[in-house]
C-alpha positions as CSV (number, residue, x, y, z in Angstrom):
1,M,-15.6,13.8,15.7
2,A,-14.0,17.3,15.2
3,A,-16.2,19.9,13.6
4,N,-15.7,23.2,11.8
5,E,-17.7,25.6,9.7
6,D,-16.8,24.0,6.3
7,Q,-17.2,20.4,7.6
8,A,-20.2,18.3,6.4
9,H,-21.4,15.3,8.2
10,I,-21.4,12.4,5.7
11,A,-22.3,8.7,5.9
12,V,-20.9,6.4,3.2
13,I,-22.8,3.1,2.8
14,G,-20.6,0.3,1.6
15,C,-16.8,0.3,2.2
16,G,-15.6,-1.6,-0.8
17,Y,-13.3,-0.2,-3.4
18,V,-15.5,2.8,-4.3
19,G,-17.0,3.4,-0.9
20,L,-13.7,3.3,1.1
21,T,-11.9,5.5,-1.4
22,T,-14.8,8.0,-1.3
23,A,-15.0,7.9,2.5
24,A,-11.3,8.4,3.1
25,S,-11.0,11.0,0.4
26,L,-13.9,13.1,1.7
27,A,-12.5,12.9,5.2
28,N,-9.2,14.1,3.8
29,L,-11.1,17.2,2.5
30,G,-12.0,18.0,6.1
31,H,-15.5,16.4,6.3
32,S,-16.7,14.3,9.1
33,V,-17.3,10.8,7.6
34,I,-18.7,7.6,8.9
35,G,-18.4,4.5,6.7
36,V,-21.0,1.8,7.0
37,E,-19.8,-1.8,6.4
38,S,-22.1,-4.8,6.6
39,S,-19.2,-7.4,6.9
40,L,-18.1,-7.6,10.5
41,E,-14.8,-9.1,9.5
42,R,-14.1,-6.2,7.1
43,L,-15.4,-3.7,9.7
44,E,-13.0,-4.9,12.3
45,S,-10.1,-4.6,9.8
46,L,-11.1,-1.0,8.8
47,Q,-11.4,0.1,12.4
48,E,-7.8,-1.0,12.9
49,G,-6.8,1.0,9.9
50,K,-6.2,-2.0,7.6
51,V,-7.6,-1.9,4.1
52,P,-8.7,-5.4,3.0
53,F,-7.6,-4.9,-0.6
54,F,-4.7,-3.4,-2.5
55,E,-5.0,0.2,-3.6
56,P,-1.9,2.6,-3.5
57,E,-2.1,5.4,-1.0
58,L,-5.5,4.3,0.4
59,E,-4.4,2.7,3.6
60,E,-2.3,5.7,4.5
61,L,-5.4,8.0,3.8
62,V,-7.7,5.8,5.9
63,N,-5.3,5.9,8.9
64,L,-4.8,9.7,8.5
65,G,-8.6,10.1,8.6
66,I,-8.9,8.0,11.8
67,E,-6.0,9.8,13.5
68,E,-7.5,13.2,12.7
69,N,-10.9,12.1,14.0
70,H,-12.5,12.7,10.6
71,L,-13.2,9.1,9.7
72,A,-14.9,6.2,11.6
73,F,-16.6,3.0,10.7
74,T,-19.7,1.3,11.9
75,F,-22.1,-1.6,11.3
76,D,-25.1,0.4,12.3
77,L,-26.6,1.9,9.1
78,K,-29.6,3.6,10.8
79,S,-27.5,5.3,13.4
80,A,-25.0,6.5,10.8
81,V,-27.5,8.1,8.5
82,S,-29.4,9.7,11.5
83,Q,-26.4,11.9,12.0
84,A,-25.6,12.7,8.3
85,Q,-26.5,15.6,6.1
86,F,-25.2,13.7,3.1
87,V,-25.5,9.9,2.5
88,F,-23.4,8.4,-0.2
89,V,-24.6,5.0,-1.5
90,C,-21.6,3.0,-2.7
91,V,-23.0,-0.6,-2.8
92,P,-22.5,-3.2,-5.5
93,T,-24.6,-3.2,-8.7
94,P,-23.4,-6.5,-10.3
95,S,-24.5,-7.7,-13.7
96,Q,-27.5,-10.1,-13.9
97,D,-27.7,-12.9,-16.4
98,D,-29.3,-10.6,-19.0
99,G,-26.6,-8.0,-18.5
100,S,-28.8,-5.5,-16.6
101,A,-27.6,-4.1,-13.3
102,D,-28.8,-5.8,-10.1
103,L,-30.2,-3.0,-7.9
104,S,-31.3,-5.2,-5.1
105,V,-28.7,-3.9,-2.6
106,V,-29.5,-0.3,-3.6
107,R,-33.1,-0.9,-2.9
108,S,-32.4,-2.7,0.4
109,V,-30.3,0.1,1.9
110,S,-32.8,2.7,0.6
111,E,-35.7,1.1,2.3
112,E,-33.7,0.3,5.5
113,M,-32.5,3.9,6.0
114,S,-35.7,5.6,5.0
115,D,-37.1,6.2,8.5
116,S,-33.7,7.3,9.9
117,L,-32.7,10.0,7.4
118,I,-32.5,13.6,8.6
119,S,-35.1,15.9,7.2
120,G,-33.4,17.9,4.5
121,S,-30.6,15.4,3.9
122,I,-29.4,14.4,0.5
123,V,-28.9,10.7,-0.6
124,I,-26.2,10.6,-3.2
125,L,-25.8,7.6,-5.6
126,K,-22.1,6.9,-6.1
127,S,-22.7,3.4,-7.3
128,T,-22.9,2.9,-11.0
129,V,-26.6,2.6,-11.8
130,P,-28.9,2.6,-14.8
131,I,-30.7,5.7,-16.1
132,G,-33.6,6.5,-13.8
133,T,-32.3,4.8,-10.7
134,S,-32.3,8.1,-8.8
135,V,-36.1,8.3,-9.4
136,Q,-36.5,4.7,-8.2
137,V,-34.5,5.5,-5.0
138,E,-36.8,8.4,-4.3
139,E,-39.7,6.0,-4.5
140,W,-38.0,3.4,-2.2
141,I,-37.1,6.0,0.4
142,D,-40.6,7.6,0.1
143,R,-39.6,10.8,1.9
144,S,-40.7,14.2,0.4
145,D,-38.2,15.9,2.7
146,V,-35.2,14.0,1.4
147,E,-33.5,14.7,-1.9
148,V,-31.7,12.2,-4.1
149,A,-28.7,13.1,-6.3
150,S,-26.4,11.2,-8.7
151,N,-22.7,11.7,-8.3
152,P,-21.0,8.9,-10.4
153,E,-17.5,7.8,-9.6
154,F,-14.7,7.9,-12.1
155,L,-12.0,6.2,-10.0
156,Q,-9.3,4.2,-11.7
157,A,-8.0,1.0,-10.1
158,G,-4.4,1.5,-9.2
159,R,-4.7,5.3,-8.9
160,A,-8.1,5.7,-7.2
161,V,-6.8,8.2,-4.6
162,A,-5.1,10.3,-7.2
163,A,-8.1,10.2,-9.4
164,F,-10.3,11.5,-6.5
165,K,-7.9,14.3,-5.7
166,N,-7.4,15.3,-9.3
167,P,-10.4,14.2,-11.4
168,D,-11.0,15.2,-15.0
169,R,-14.5,16.3,-14.0
170,I,-17.1,16.1,-11.2
171,I,-20.6,15.1,-12.4
172,I,-23.6,16.0,-10.2
173,G,-27.2,15.2,-11.2
174,A,-30.2,16.3,-9.2
175,N,-33.7,17.7,-9.7
176,T,-33.1,21.1,-8.1
177,L,-30.4,23.7,-8.4
178,A,-30.1,23.9,-4.7
179,T,-29.4,20.2,-4.3
180,R,-26.7,20.4,-7.0
181,E,-25.0,23.3,-5.4
182,K,-25.0,21.6,-1.9
183,V,-23.4,18.5,-3.4
184,A,-20.9,20.5,-5.4
185,E,-19.9,22.3,-2.2
186,L,-18.6,19.0,-0.8
187,Y,-15.9,19.2,-3.5
188,S,-15.0,22.9,-3.1
189,K,-11.4,22.0,-2.3
190,V,-11.0,19.9,-5.4
191,S,-9.9,21.6,-8.6
192,A,-11.9,20.2,-11.5
193,P,-14.7,21.2,-13.9
194,V,-18.1,20.6,-12.2
195,V,-20.9,19.5,-14.5
196,C,-24.3,19.9,-13.0
197,T,-27.3,18.4,-14.7
198,D,-30.4,16.2,-14.1
199,S,-30.0,12.8,-12.5
200,R,-30.7,10.8,-15.7
201,S,-28.1,12.6,-17.6
202,A,-25.5,12.1,-14.8
203,E,-26.3,8.4,-14.7
204,L,-25.8,8.1,-18.5
205,I,-22.5,10.0,-18.4
206,K,-21.0,7.3,-16.3
207,Y,-22.2,4.4,-18.5
208,A,-21.3,6.3,-21.7
209,S,-17.8,7.1,-20.5
210,N,-16.9,3.5,-19.7
211,A,-18.6,2.1,-22.8
212,Y,-16.7,4.6,-25.0
213,L,-13.4,3.7,-23.5
214,A,-14.1,0.0,-23.9
215,S,-15.0,0.7,-27.6
216,R,-11.8,2.7,-28.0
217,I,-9.5,0.0,-26.6
218,T,-11.3,-2.6,-28.8
219,F,-10.7,-0.5,-31.9
220,V,-7.0,-0.2,-31.0
221,N,-6.8,-4.0,-30.6
222,N,-8.4,-4.5,-33.9
223,I,-5.8,-2.2,-35.5
224,A,-3.1,-4.1,-33.5
225,E,-4.2,-7.4,-34.8
226,L,-4.2,-6.1,-38.4
227,C,-0.6,-5.0,-37.9
228,E,0.3,-8.3,-36.4
229,K,-1.0,-10.1,-39.6
230,T,0.2,-7.6,-42.2
231,G,3.5,-6.5,-40.8
232,G,2.6,-3.0,-39.9
233,E,4.1,-1.3,-36.8
234,A,1.1,-0.7,-34.4
235,S,3.0,1.7,-32.2
236,T,3.7,4.0,-35.2
237,V,0.2,3.6,-36.6
238,L,-1.4,4.5,-33.3
239,R,1.0,7.4,-32.6
240,G,0.1,8.8,-36.0
241,L,-3.6,8.3,-35.1
242,G,-3.3,10.0,-31.7
243,L,-1.6,13.1,-33.0
244,D,-4.9,14.0,-34.5
245,K,-6.2,16.5,-32.0
246,R,-9.7,15.2,-32.5
247,I,-8.6,11.8,-31.3
248,G,-5.8,12.3,-28.8
249,E,-3.2,9.9,-27.5
250,A,-4.8,8.4,-24.4
251,F,-6.0,4.8,-24.4
252,L,-4.2,4.0,-27.7
253,Q,-2.1,1.1,-26.3
254,P,-2.8,-2.3,-27.7
255,G,-3.1,-5.2,-25.3
256,P,-4.7,-8.6,-24.5
257,G,-8.3,-7.1,-24.2
258,W,-10.0,-5.3,-21.4
259,G,-11.6,-6.4,-18.2
260,G,-12.0,-5.3,-14.6
261,S,-15.0,-4.4,-12.5
262,C,-16.3,-1.6,-14.6
263,F,-15.9,-1.8,-18.4
264,P,-17.5,-5.2,-18.9
265,K,-20.3,-4.7,-16.4
266,D,-21.1,-1.1,-17.5
267,T,-21.0,-2.0,-21.3
268,R,-23.4,-4.8,-20.7
269,A,-25.7,-2.7,-18.6
270,L,-25.8,0.1,-21.2
271,I,-26.7,-2.5,-23.8
272,S,-29.5,-3.6,-21.5
273,V,-30.7,0.0,-21.0
274,A,-30.7,0.5,-24.8
275,A,-32.6,-2.6,-25.4
276,E,-35.3,-1.7,-22.9
277,A,-35.5,1.8,-24.5
278,G,-35.7,0.4,-28.0
279,S,-32.4,2.1,-28.9
280,D,-29.7,0.6,-31.2
281,A,-26.9,-1.1,-29.4
282,T,-25.3,-2.8,-32.4
283,L,-21.9,-1.2,-31.9
284,L,-21.8,-2.0,-28.2
285,N,-22.6,-5.7,-28.8
286,A,-19.9,-5.8,-31.4
287,V,-17.4,-4.3,-28.9
288,L,-18.2,-7.1,-26.4
289,E,-17.8,-9.8,-29.0
290,S,-14.6,-8.3,-30.4
291,N,-13.1,-8.2,-26.9
292,E,-13.8,-11.9,-26.4
293,T,-12.2,-12.6,-29.7
294,R,-9.1,-10.8,-28.6
295,F,-8.7,-13.2,-25.7
296,A,-8.9,-16.1,-28.1
297,Q,-6.3,-14.4,-30.4
298,I,-3.8,-14.2,-27.6
299,A,-4.4,-17.8,-26.6
300,A,-3.9,-18.8,-30.2
301,V,-0.6,-16.9,-30.5
302,I,0.6,-19.0,-27.5
303,S,-0.7,-22.4,-28.4
304,E,0.2,-22.1,-32.1
305,S,3.8,-21.9,-31.1
306,F,3.6,-25.5,-29.9
307,I,1.6,-27.3,-32.6
308,G,2.6,-31.0,-32.4
309,H,3.9,-30.7,-28.8
310,E,2.0,-32.9,-26.3
311,E,2.9,-31.4,-22.9
312,I,3.3,-27.6,-22.7
313,Q,4.0,-25.4,-19.7
314,V,3.4,-21.7,-19.8
315,A,4.6,-19.2,-17.2
316,M,2.0,-16.4,-16.9
317,L,3.2,-13.2,-15.4
318,G,0.4,-11.0,-14.1
319,L,-3.1,-12.1,-13.2
320,T,-4.9,-8.9,-12.1
321,F,-6.8,-7.1,-14.8
322,K,-4.2,-4.2,-14.7
323,A,-1.2,-3.2,-12.7
324,G,-1.7,-1.3,-9.4
325,T,-4.6,-3.4,-8.1
326,D,-5.3,-6.9,-6.8
327,D,-8.6,-7.0,-8.7
328,L,-9.1,-10.2,-10.6
329,R,-12.7,-9.5,-11.9
330,E,-13.0,-10.3,-15.6
331,S,-9.2,-10.2,-15.9
332,P,-7.9,-10.8,-19.4
333,S,-5.2,-13.0,-17.8
334,L,-7.8,-15.4,-16.5
335,K,-9.8,-15.4,-19.7
336,V,-6.7,-16.4,-21.7
337,A,-5.6,-18.8,-19.0
338,S,-9.0,-20.6,-19.1
339,L,-8.8,-21.0,-22.9
340,L,-5.3,-22.5,-22.6
341,L,-6.2,-24.8,-19.7
342,N,-9.1,-26.1,-21.7
343,S,-6.7,-27.0,-24.5
344,G,-4.5,-29.0,-22.2
345,V,-1.7,-26.4,-21.5
346,K,-0.3,-26.3,-18.0
347,I,0.0,-22.8,-16.6
348,V,2.1,-21.6,-13.7
349,G,1.2,-18.1,-12.7
350,Y,2.8,-15.3,-10.7
351,D,1.4,-12.0,-9.7
352,P,2.8,-9.8,-6.9
353,H,-0.7,-9.4,-5.4
354,V,-2.2,-12.9,-5.9
355,T,-1.3,-15.7,-3.5
356,T,-4.1,-18.2,-4.0
357,T,-5.4,-19.6,-7.3
358,P,-8.4,-17.9,-8.7
359,L,-8.9,-20.6,-11.4
360,N,-9.1,-24.4,-11.2
361,G,-5.9,-25.9,-12.8
362,L,-3.9,-22.6,-12.5
363,E,-0.9,-23.1,-10.3
364,I,0.2,-20.1,-8.3
365,V,3.8,-19.6,-7.3
366,Q,5.5,-16.8,-5.3
367,S,8.2,-15.6,-7.7
368,V,9.0,-15.0,-11.3
369,E,11.8,-17.6,-11.1
370,E,9.4,-20.3,-9.8
371,A,7.0,-19.5,-12.6
372,V,9.5,-19.6,-15.5
373,K,11.4,-22.7,-14.3
374,D,11.1,-25.5,-16.9
375,S,8.4,-23.5,-18.8
376,D,8.2,-23.7,-22.6
377,A,6.9,-20.1,-22.9
378,L,6.7,-16.9,-20.8
379,V,3.6,-14.7,-21.2
380,V,3.4,-11.2,-19.8
381,M,-0.3,-10.4,-19.2
382,T,-0.2,-7.5,-16.7
383,E,2.0,-4.5,-16.9
384,W,3.6,-4.7,-13.4
385,E,6.8,-2.7,-13.3
386,R,8.8,-5.5,-11.9
387,F,8.4,-7.5,-15.1
388,V,10.0,-4.7,-17.3
389,D,13.6,-5.6,-16.6
390,L,13.7,-9.4,-16.4
391,D,17.2,-10.9,-16.8
392,S,17.2,-12.5,-20.2
393,E,20.3,-14.6,-19.5
394,E,18.7,-16.0,-16.3
395,L,15.5,-16.8,-18.2
396,I,17.4,-18.8,-20.8
397,K,18.9,-20.9,-18.0
398,L,15.6,-21.5,-16.2
399,M,13.2,-22.1,-19.1
400,A,12.8,-25.2,-21.2
401,G,11.7,-23.1,-24.2
402,K,12.6,-19.8,-25.8
403,I,9.2,-18.3,-26.5
404,I,8.1,-14.9,-25.0
405,V,4.6,-13.4,-25.6
406,D,4.4,-9.8,-24.3
407,T,0.8,-8.7,-24.5
408,R,1.5,-5.4,-22.9
409,N,4.6,-4.3,-24.9
410,I,6.6,-3.6,-21.7
411,L,9.7,-5.6,-22.7
412,N,12.7,-4.4,-24.7
413,S,12.2,-7.1,-27.4
414,K,15.8,-6.6,-28.8
415,T,17.3,-7.6,-25.5
416,Y,15.4,-10.9,-25.5
417,V,15.9,-11.6,-29.2
418,D,19.6,-11.1,-28.9
419,A,19.6,-13.6,-26.0
420,G,18.0,-16.2,-28.3
421,F,14.2,-15.8,-27.6
422,S,11.5,-15.5,-30.2
423,V,9.3,-12.6,-29.0
424,W,5.8,-11.7,-29.9
425,Q,4.4,-8.3,-28.9
426,A,0.9,-6.8,-29.3
427,G,0.6,-4.9,-32.6
428,Q,4.1,-6.1,-33.8
429,G,3.9,-9.8,-34.2
430,W,7.0,-12.1,-33.9
431,K,10.6,-11.0,-33.7
432,K,13.0,-14.0,-34.0
433,P,16.7,-14.3,-33.5
434,L,19.0,-14.5,-36.5
435,K,20.1,-18.0,-37.2
């Protein structure tokens, strides 16, 4: 690979969503990066410049790195780390049955690469890990001449590349000032506040950030439900709330509940950490419970529209947990769909990035028109832009019923009410046509 004075030699272990974005983005900063991927099928795809999941801008960035000779991929972990000054660990840390993070893969790669690491190299934990994991990794590597640092990721599905280029902050945790400065230097071309601290604090910042955002969205949905039941206008209430500078306007949009690969997993993991430390996690437990309740509320809004009907078909638009990604992990759409399927409702789903069914009983079609044909209700679950301007007159012709449930508030309700639909929106409740 090409080299220059400012270029660091980096290995990134794990080329999933976090690892690949990290590898491609670091290469884009001018570093020499080699990504380590254990799946031969995925490795072959990456070597051809093909990203095996959907994330805007990422495939272009990967190909740019390959073309500029700054980015390569390998199956050989030991060889990769034997050439690297910095080793980013970006492997999965899924939830276990008790909610705690499973560190088995982190341990496996730590032990496997131990003998091959360069003396003086720094192992950097990018994976989301519990407090104290950096210390555990030091023990698993068992090398006094190798440092371990924490550098949690704050990527956002659907805008991961943009989030790397323009982050709100860069968090670096390490035992020594020298190690913190070396890791910080990797990001010298990124304009963002850099917070240097100890590894335990860095690890907790990641968990605390996601748990707080999950709590904030849950609170917003609680207020939205109150508005739905009392006649208040949630958008006005929440705007008034957000104008308070102590609160701010971000993450104040009501919806069907939160999901994805981070918020549920990290909130459960923080609860587990708190329990182990003997710390109070009452609020976080309530946040998880309330979010599950929100899924049930949305399912009830849909099903209660058809009390007394025997055969109901619902068109569900959007299956990913948010727009801009093909990630279905803990998607609110699938949570609501599961509840409806269990109650006997037939669901026909469409999502621009889902081609096969992720749920038994959920039929997947390839267009909005196929989904809504002969359906009794249309439910918008994901805020894909292509759902914003649906043709209300065409929907009337295709659908068997005139019910629209917009959980993301992306539709102009007046347009559909004027066309003859009854429209429910999060935080607003029902709007029905004049008889």
